[in-house]
One Martini backbone bead per residue (centre of mass of N, CA, C, O) as a GRO file, in nm:
protein
  305
    1MET     BB    1  10.684   5.810  11.060
    2SER     BB    2  10.948   6.007  11.051
    3ALA     BB    3  11.085   6.276  11.148
    4ALA     BB    4  11.183   6.557  11.047
    5LEU     BB    5  11.426   6.752  10.987
    6ASP     BB    6  11.612   6.994  11.132
    7LEU     BB    7  11.710   7.269  10.968
    8ASN     BB    8  11.877   7.419  11.183
    9THR     BB    9  12.077   7.182  11.238
   10VAL     BB   10  12.183   7.164  10.951
   11ARG     BB   11  12.296   7.455  10.946
   12VAL     BB   12  12.502   7.417  11.170
   13TYR     BB   13  12.665   7.192  11.035
   14ALA     BB   14  12.748   7.356  10.784
   15ALA     BB   15  12.905   7.571  10.947
   16VAL     BB   16  13.123   7.390  11.051
   17VAL     BB   17  13.233   7.307  10.779
   18ASP     BB   18  13.293   7.592  10.665
   19GLU     BB   19  13.480   7.679  10.933
   20GLN     BB   20  13.629   7.420  11.069
   21SER     BB   21  13.451   7.487  11.338
   22PHE     BB   22  13.275   7.549  11.624
   23ALA     BB   23  13.369   7.841  11.683
   24GLY     BB   24  13.313   7.958  11.399
   25ALA     BB   25  13.010   7.887  11.395
   26ALA     BB   26  12.937   8.050  11.649
   27ARG     BB   27  13.013   8.329  11.526
   28LEU     BB   28  12.835   8.321  11.272
   29LEU     BB   29  12.555   8.247  11.452
   30ALA     BB   30  12.548   8.361  11.739
   31LEU     BB   31  12.656   8.113  11.932
   32PRO     BB   32  12.716   7.901  12.149
   33SER     BB   33  12.925   7.636  12.141
   34SER     BB   34  12.753   7.436  12.288
   35ASN     BB   35  12.507   7.459  12.091
   36VAL     BB   36  12.656   7.347  11.849
   37SER     BB   37  12.724   7.063  11.969
   38ARG     BB   38  12.427   6.984  12.021
   39HIS     BB   39  12.329   6.988  11.735
   40VAL     BB   40  12.516   6.780  11.617
   41ALA     BB   41  12.448   6.549  11.808
   42SER     BB   42  12.146   6.543  11.742
   43LEU     BB   43  12.181   6.472  11.442
   44GLU     BB   44  12.332   6.207  11.489
   45ARG     BB   45  12.105   6.065  11.642
   46ARG     BB   46  11.881   6.099  11.427
   47LEU     BB   47  12.068   5.933  11.199
   48GLY     BB   48  12.279   5.715  11.321
   49VAL     BB   49  12.544   5.891  11.264
   50ARG     BB   50  12.858   5.994  11.185
   51LEU     BB   51  12.980   6.318  11.067
   52LEU     BB   52  13.242   6.368  11.259
   53GLU     BB   53  13.587   6.400  11.289
   54ARG     BB   54  13.766   6.445  11.589
   55SER     BB   55  14.032   6.667  11.681
   56THR     BB   56  14.254   6.886  11.803
   57ARG     BB   57  14.327   6.997  11.482
   58HIS     BB   58  14.076   6.842  11.338
   59LEU     BB   59  13.805   6.837  11.077
   60ARG     BB   60  13.616   6.551  10.958
   61MET     BB   61  13.426   6.406  10.727
   62THR     BB   62  13.228   6.168  10.676
   63GLU     BB   63  13.063   6.008  10.449
   64ALA     BB   64  12.785   6.096  10.564
   65GLY     BB   65  12.861   6.398  10.599
   66ARG     BB   66  12.911   6.458  10.305
   67LEU     BB   67  12.636   6.381  10.193
   68LEU     BB   68  12.478   6.593  10.359
   69TYR     BB   69  12.625   6.843  10.263
   70GLU     BB   70  12.586   6.809   9.945
   71ARG     BB   71  12.263   6.818   9.976
   72ALA     BB   72  12.211   7.069  10.172
   73LYS     BB   73  12.369   7.325  10.087
   74PRO     BB   74  12.200   7.415   9.828
   75LEU     BB   75  11.935   7.453   9.994
   76LEU     BB   76  12.037   7.667  10.193
   77ASP     BB   77  12.122   7.875   9.977
   78THR     BB   78  11.835   7.905   9.856
   79LEU     BB   79  11.691   8.005  10.108
   80LEU     BB   80  11.864   8.250  10.152
   81ALA     BB   81  11.812   8.389   9.876
   82THR     BB   82  11.501   8.401   9.917
   83GLU     BB   83  11.495   8.573  10.163
   84GLU     BB   84  11.645   8.819  10.036
   85GLU     BB   85  11.447   8.860   9.803
   86LEU     BB   86  11.192   8.909   9.973
   87GLY     BB   87  11.304   9.158  10.126
   88ALA     BB   88  11.342   9.323   9.869
   89VAL     BB   89  11.049   9.341   9.784
   90GLN     BB   90  10.954   9.491  10.037
   91ARG     BB   91  11.162   9.740   9.984
   92GLU     BB   92  11.081   9.786   9.707
   93LEU     BB   93  10.972  10.036   9.455
   94ARG     BB   94  10.819   9.771   9.311
   95GLY     BB   95  10.526   9.708   9.159
   96PRO     BB   96  10.228   9.629   9.279
   97LEU     BB   97   9.936   9.853   9.370
   98ARG     BB   98   9.637   9.780   9.544
   99MET     BB   99   9.350   9.996   9.553
  100CYS     BB  100   9.094  10.174   9.752
  101MET     BB  101   8.814  10.413   9.719
  102PRO     BB  102   8.604  10.654   9.752
  103GLY     BB  103   8.469  10.863   9.522
  104GLU     BB  104   8.562  11.137   9.692
  105ALA     BB  105   8.875  11.107   9.742
  106PRO     BB  106   9.013  11.226   9.478
  107ARG     BB  107   9.000  11.518   9.557
  108LEU     BB  108   9.251  11.473   9.756
  109LEU     BB  109   9.440  11.221   9.614
  110ALA     BB  110   9.515  11.248   9.310
  111PRO     BB  111   9.783  11.412   9.325
  112ILE     BB  112   9.937  11.209   9.506
  113LEU     BB  113   9.932  10.964   9.321
  114ALA     BB  114  10.075  11.104   9.083
  115GLU     BB  115  10.333  11.171   9.237
  116PHE     BB  116  10.415  10.883   9.319
  117CYS     BB  117  10.444  10.773   9.025
  118SER     BB  118  10.661  10.970   8.943
  119LEU     BB  119  10.874  10.891   9.172
  120HIS     BB  120  10.772  10.569   9.099
  121PRO     BB  121  10.806  10.397   8.803
  122GLY     BB  122  10.785  10.090   8.924
  123VAL     BB  123  10.493  10.143   8.991
  124GLU     BB  124  10.176   9.957   8.981
  125LEU     BB  125   9.875  10.117   8.974
  126GLU     BB  126   9.563  10.026   9.137
  127CYS     BB  127   9.244  10.208   9.133
  128ASP     BB  128   8.929  10.169   9.312
  129THR     BB  129   8.604  10.343   9.337
  130ARG     BB  130   8.391  10.094   9.381
  131MET     BB  131   8.545  10.040   9.644
  132SER     BB  132   8.463  10.037  10.003
  133GLY     BB  133   8.599   9.994  10.291
  134LEU     BB  134   8.700   9.737  10.501
  135GLU     BB  135   8.579   9.499  10.338
  136SER     BB  136   8.775   9.510  10.094
  137LEU     BB  137   9.015   9.356  10.247
  138ARG     BB  138   8.900   9.067  10.190
  139ASN     BB  139   9.035   9.122   9.937
  140GLU     BB  140   9.343   8.984   9.834
  141ASP     BB  141   9.386   9.222   9.599
  142VAL     BB  142   9.413   9.429   9.845
  143ASP     BB  143   9.647   9.648  10.003
  144LEU     BB  144   9.462   9.926  10.007
  145ALA     BB  145   9.249  10.137  10.212
  146ILE     BB  146   9.040  10.412  10.186
  147VAL     BB  147   8.894  10.585  10.465
  148PHE     BB  148   8.610  10.715  10.624
  149HIS     BB  149   8.591  10.846  10.971
  150ARG     BB  150   8.387  10.849  11.269
  151GLY     BB  151   8.524  10.813  11.563
  152ARG     BB  152   8.544  10.507  11.670
  153GLN     BB  153   8.724  10.215  11.642
  154ASP     BB  154   8.610   9.875  11.617
  155ASP     BB  155   8.796   9.732  11.404
  156SER     BB  156   9.066   9.498  11.478
  157ALA     BB  157   9.130   9.339  11.202
  158PHE     BB  158   9.267   9.613  11.129
  159ILE     BB  159   9.501   9.839  11.000
  160THR     BB  160   9.553  10.178  11.089
  161ARG     BB  161   9.620  10.505  10.931
  162GLU     BB  162   9.653  10.831  10.983
  163LEU     BB  163   9.632  11.104  10.744
  164ALA     BB  164   9.371  11.277  10.849
  165THR     BB  165   9.217  11.558  11.016
  166LEU     BB  166   8.873  11.679  10.975
  167PRO     BB  167   8.708  11.925  11.045
  168SER     BB  168   8.372  11.977  11.169
  169ILE     BB  169   8.031  12.075  11.078
  170VAL     BB  170   7.724  12.224  11.127
  171VAL     BB  171   7.466  12.241  10.872
  172ALA     BB  172   7.240  12.476  10.697
  173ALA     BB  173   6.979  12.597  10.552
  174PRO     BB  174   6.800  12.891  10.554
  175SER     BB  175   6.522  12.748  10.510
  176LEU     BB  176   6.537  12.559  10.756
  177LEU     BB  177   6.580  12.776  10.976
  178ALA     BB  178   6.305  12.912  10.919
  179ARG     BB  179   6.143  12.660  11.026
  180THR     BB  180   6.311  12.575  11.310
  181GLY     BB  181   6.546  12.714  11.383
  182THR     BB  182   6.827  12.766  11.597
  183PRO     BB  183   7.024  12.566  11.739
  184ARG     BB  184   7.237  12.517  12.058
  185HIS     BB  185   7.183  12.208  12.123
  186VAL     BB  186   7.227  11.874  12.063
  187ARG     BB  187   6.944  11.782  12.181
  188GLU     BB  188   6.767  11.920  11.958
  189LEU     BB  189   6.827  11.722  11.714
  190LYS     BB  190   6.616  11.488  11.789
  191SER     BB  191   6.368  11.691  11.656
  192LEU     BB  192   6.537  11.714  11.383
  193PRO     BB  193   6.621  11.721  11.069
  194CYS     BB  194   6.853  11.477  10.933
  195ILE     BB  195   7.172  11.378  10.807
  196THR     BB  196   7.283  11.052  10.733
  197THR     BB  197   7.431  10.767  10.747
  198LEU     BB  198   7.392  10.438  10.677
  199SER     BB  199   7.491  10.352  10.975
  200ALA     BB  200   7.227  10.442  11.115
  201LEU     BB  201   7.079  10.170  11.063
  202LYS     BB  202   7.277  10.052  11.310
  203GLY     BB  203   7.286  10.283  11.540
  204GLN     BB  204   7.449  10.542  11.437
  205PRO     BB  205   7.505  10.840  11.557
  206TRP     BB  206   7.586  11.123  11.628
  207GLN     BB  207   7.914  11.289  11.689
  208PHE     BB  208   8.077  11.418  11.972
  209ILE     BB  209   8.285  11.653  12.173
  210ASP     BB  210   8.382  11.702  12.473
  211ALA     BB  211   8.576  11.854  12.715
  212ALA     BB  212   8.728  11.560  12.763
  213GLY     BB  213   8.720  11.404  12.464
  214GLU     BB  214   8.454  11.266  12.446
  215ILE     BB  215   8.209  11.066  12.321
  216VAL     BB  216   7.893  11.190  12.189
  217LYS     BB  217   7.576  11.052  12.141
  218VAL     BB  218   7.319  11.145  11.894
  219PRO     BB  219   7.016  11.088  11.827
  220VAL     BB  220   6.848  11.089  11.502
  221ARG     BB  221   6.652  11.199  11.245
  222SER     BB  222   6.595  11.021  10.920
  223ARG     BB  223   6.532  11.032  10.544
  224TYR     BB  224   6.854  11.095  10.473
  225ARG     BB  225   7.083  10.836  10.361
  226VAL     BB  226   7.438  10.854  10.337
  227ASN     BB  227   7.793  10.790  10.196
  228SER     BB  228   7.824  11.117  10.127
  229GLY     BB  229   7.927  11.435  10.127
  230GLU     BB  230   7.793  11.531   9.858
  231LEU     BB  231   7.506  11.436   9.925
  232ALA     BB  232   7.476  11.582  10.195
  233GLY     BB  233   7.516  11.868  10.084
  234ALA     BB  234   7.277  11.865   9.889
  235GLY     BB  235   7.061  11.817  10.103
  236ALA     BB  236   7.121  12.074  10.265
  237ARG     BB  237   7.069  12.288  10.041
  238GLN     BB  238   6.752  12.187  10.020
  239GLY     BB  239   6.651  12.147  10.331
  240ILE     BB  240   6.625  11.850  10.453
  241GLY     BB  241   6.882  11.899  10.661
  242PHE     BB  242   7.102  11.845  10.885
  243ALA     BB  243   7.475  11.856  10.875
  244ILE     BB  244   7.782  11.679  10.867
  245LEU     BB  245   8.082  11.846  10.768
  246ALA     BB  246   8.359  11.909  10.618
  247GLU     BB  247   8.492  12.214  10.617
  248PHE     BB  248   8.647  12.221  10.347
  249GLY     BB  249   8.387  12.125  10.162
  250CYS     BB  250   8.194  12.410  10.248
  251GLN     BB  251   8.303  12.706  10.177
  252GLU     BB  252   8.139  12.799   9.929
  253ASP     BB  253   7.858  12.778  10.057
  254LEU     BB  254   7.909  12.967  10.290
  255ALA     BB  255   7.998  13.217  10.117
  256ALA     BB  256   7.715  13.206   9.945
  257GLY     BB  257   7.469  13.115  10.158
  258ARG     BB  258   7.368  12.811  10.126
  259LEU     BB  259   7.511  12.789  10.406
  260VAL     BB  260   7.509  12.736  10.772
  261GLU     BB  261   7.655  12.759  11.058
  262VAL     BB  262   7.612  12.556  11.351
  263ALA     BB  263   7.626  12.651  11.682
  264LEU     BB  264   7.722  12.447  11.942
  265ASP     BB  265   7.806  12.302  12.252
  266LEU     BB  266   7.932  12.095  12.052
  267GLN     BB  267   8.171  11.919  11.875
  268PRO     BB  268   8.229  11.761  11.608
  269ALA     BB  269   8.353  11.492  11.500
  270PRO     BB  270   8.603  11.419  11.321
  271LEU     BB  271   8.729  11.350  11.008
  272GLN     BB  272   8.872  11.054  10.899
  273LEU     BB  273   9.170  10.962  10.724
  274LEU     BB  274   9.236  10.631  10.613
  275GLY     BB  275   9.476  10.371  10.623
  276ALA     BB  276   9.420  10.023  10.530
  277TYR     BB  277   9.524   9.695  10.651
  278SER     BB  278   9.557   9.361  10.749
  279HIS     BB  279   9.882   9.311  10.779
  280ARG     BB  280  10.168   9.417  10.915
  281HIS     BB  281  10.381   9.202  10.780
  282SER     BB  282  10.267   9.250  10.462
  283VAL     BB  283  10.364   9.519  10.427
  284THR     BB  284  10.487   9.732  10.198
  285ALA     BB  285  10.689   9.973  10.083
  286ARG     BB  286  10.476  10.100   9.894
  287VAL     BB  287  10.268  10.153  10.108
  288GLN     BB  288  10.435  10.313  10.310
  289ALA     BB  289  10.514  10.545  10.103
  290LEU     BB  290  10.227  10.640  10.042
  291LEU     BB  291  10.139  10.706  10.330
  292GLY     BB  292  10.358  10.916  10.382
  293LEU     BB  293  10.284  11.111  10.161
  294MET     BB  294   9.998  11.164  10.252
  295GLN     BB  295  10.073  11.282  10.528
  296ALA     BB  296  10.240  11.517  10.423
  297ARG     BB  297  10.019  11.647  10.234
  298LEU     BB  298   9.774  11.636  10.474
  299GLY     BB  299   9.878  11.777  10.744
  300ALA     BB  300   9.721  12.070  10.696
  301MET     BB  301   9.413  12.006  10.667
  302GLY     BB  302   9.327  12.022  10.992
  303ARG     BB  303   9.385  12.326  10.977
  304ARG     BB  304   9.285  12.607  11.075
  305SER     BB  305   9.256  12.952  10.943
   0.00000   0.00000   0.00000
C-alpha cells in the first residue's frame, strides 16, 4: 500500500493555485518561498505527474493539477471550517457543563452556580453531588470536579486550580477537654482521641505547617473516620475526639461554646477548595469561566476577620 498524501503539501499546492504565484502562497501561509516550491515539487514526485506549468509571467494547472485541485479544495475548505467551528465551541459560553462536588460543597458554591447560569443562559449545567473526588474525573462525562484537599497534592494525572484557601483550626468539645486536658503541642495529639478523614486508613495523618512553611505530618489515633466536615463537626461536638475544621464552618459552635479552639505550637494545614479537570487542552471556555467566577467570589473566604 502506498503512503497517504501529505495533507499539508496539498494545502500548499492549493494556496499556490489560489494566489496564482509561489510568492503569494508564501505570504498567505507565512512560509519562505523556497519551502513552497519544495512542497509542490515533493507532491509532484509523490504523484508522478506535473501539476503546474510555469513560465516567467504565468502559472497554469495541468490536467492532473486541475483534477487534484478540484477534488482537494472542497475538502480543505471543509477542514478549515471545521477547525474554526471547533474553536468557536471551545470559546463559546454555550452548551453542556457536567460537574460533580462533595455533598457539603453546595453550602459554599450553590449561590455561585446559580449566578453563573443566570449570567450565561446558553449553558446547560448538570451538577452531581453523589460523586466526589478526583476519581470521578475518570468518568468521561464529567468536565469538572470540585474537591476539598489538605496538604500536598500527589496525583499529577489531573490539573487542579485553587479556588479558595480556607484557614483551619483544631477544635474540641469542653467535655473532651475536661477529660483529657488541653494539649499545647501537636506531638501530644498522638495519644489523644482524634477525628480523621477516611484517607487516614491509607496512612495519611494530620497535617500542620511549620515556621518554614513545610508540611509536618502527625499520626493520630482515631475510631471516628469520615470524609465530611459536617460529620467531623458533629463528632467533635459530642466529645468523640479532637478535629481539624475549616474555621469559617465552625464559628457558630465556637460562639455558642459547643466547641473550643485548641491553640497548638503549629498551625493546621489549610483546607483547599480545588477545581480539577483531566486535560488542559480539552478544557472549555465554560469551565474556565465558571472557575474564574468561583475564584472571584471565594477570594475573600480565606482571609481571617
